[in-house]
C-alpha positions, 0 to 999 in steps of 0.5 A: 106669410109675414107682413114683411114678406107680404110687402116684399112680394107686393113690391116685387109684383108692382115693379113688373106692372109698372115696368110693363106699363112704361114700356107698353106705353112707348110702343103703343103711342109712338110705334103705331100699328106696328108698335101695338102688334109688337106689344101684343106679340111680346105678351103672347111670347112671354105667356107661351114661355110661362105656360110651357115652363109650367107644363114641363115642370109638372110633367117632370114631377109626374103631375097631370096637366089639367085646370086643377093643377094649373092653378095649384101645383102649376103656379110659378110664382106665389099667390098675392094677398091683394087679389080677392074674388071667388072661384065659382067652379074648380074642376079638372076640366073646368074652372069659373072665377071672378076677380073683384080686386086685381092689384095689376089693374089697380097699378095700371089705373094709377099710372093711366095705363088701364088700356095698356093692361087690357092688352095684356089681359086680352093676350096673356091668359089665352096664350099661357093657358092654351100653351100649358094645355097642349092647345086644348084649353078654351078661355073666355074673359068676358069682363075685366077690371081694366075695361071701363064699366066692368066691375070684376074680371070674369074668367071661364076656362074649359079643358075637354078630354074629347078635344085631345088626342089619346096621349094628351088625354093620358098626360092630362087626366088620371082616369085615361091613364089606369097605371098612374100613381099620383105623387105622395107629396106636393110640389114645393111652393114657388119661390117669390123672388125666383118667379118674379125674376124669371117674369122680369127678365123674360118680359124685357127679353120678349119686348126687345125681340118683338120691338126689333122684329116689328120696328127695327132699331126704332122699336128697340129705341122705344123699349130703351126710352120705356126703361129709362122712364120707368127707372126714374119712377121706380126710384121715386117709389123706392124712396117713398117706400123706404122713408115710409119704413123709416129706412133709406133707399140704399142698395140693401133696400133695393136689393130686398124689394126688387126681384133682380140681382144688384149685379146684372152679370150675376142674373143666370137667366140672361143665358135664355133671355138675352134677346137682341141685346136685352141685357145691355139695354137693361144695364144701361137703361135701367140699372145705371139710371135707378142707381144714379137716381137713388145715389147708389 
């Protein structure tokens, strides 16, 4: 991957992480107990959606569902070069890893949103990996870079065949499927823009849906406020980034560094994630404000 591609991928990821922080802050601090419940449920639904999509994609390609394939063929976005940390054990039924540098955590610290990031870490990994594994995986996050005093993330994942039905074991481990023939070619690597586009639209959709369910129109308004504040901040981020590259933060630049269509009506995934009016909220509270702030 070229340096330009690394910069683009980092920008895609950071835009999503900052967006999460701004919306989560509104729900958590202004929505009370119900706001935190909506935040946590939105992350869980988002996580289960990704876990289920990854599982179905692998099954369609005749790939087994286990902890080895999850972190290789099962990725729905490419790895990002700023992550750093060793994998201590890597097997089909067990994976132990440390993360010493996490760009998610770094961005959340920069935006004084580390605790909100901790909520994401608490909810996402369990929900996503359990959904992927037919609810058989066990996930332990004993340390986290979003927790004060912790110097790393420490993940232990297990996925034991004895906790599965006979049919699930067959779908997950080749040793339980005597006639299985592994695909001769690996799955295509995930597309960076497509992966983060899905993450963006689904997260906003589940935010709006859960805010509506837990807080009614007040909750939807909190998501809208978070998006408006985020749009203003993202305009500042793009302006600084563009000028550092001796460019202008024009429409072409935004299209290059934001994993969204410049025309919101061209986003095909809204057919799936336009939950409780999320598309119009994005149009009015993100697109219009971002473009206004940048003068495009």
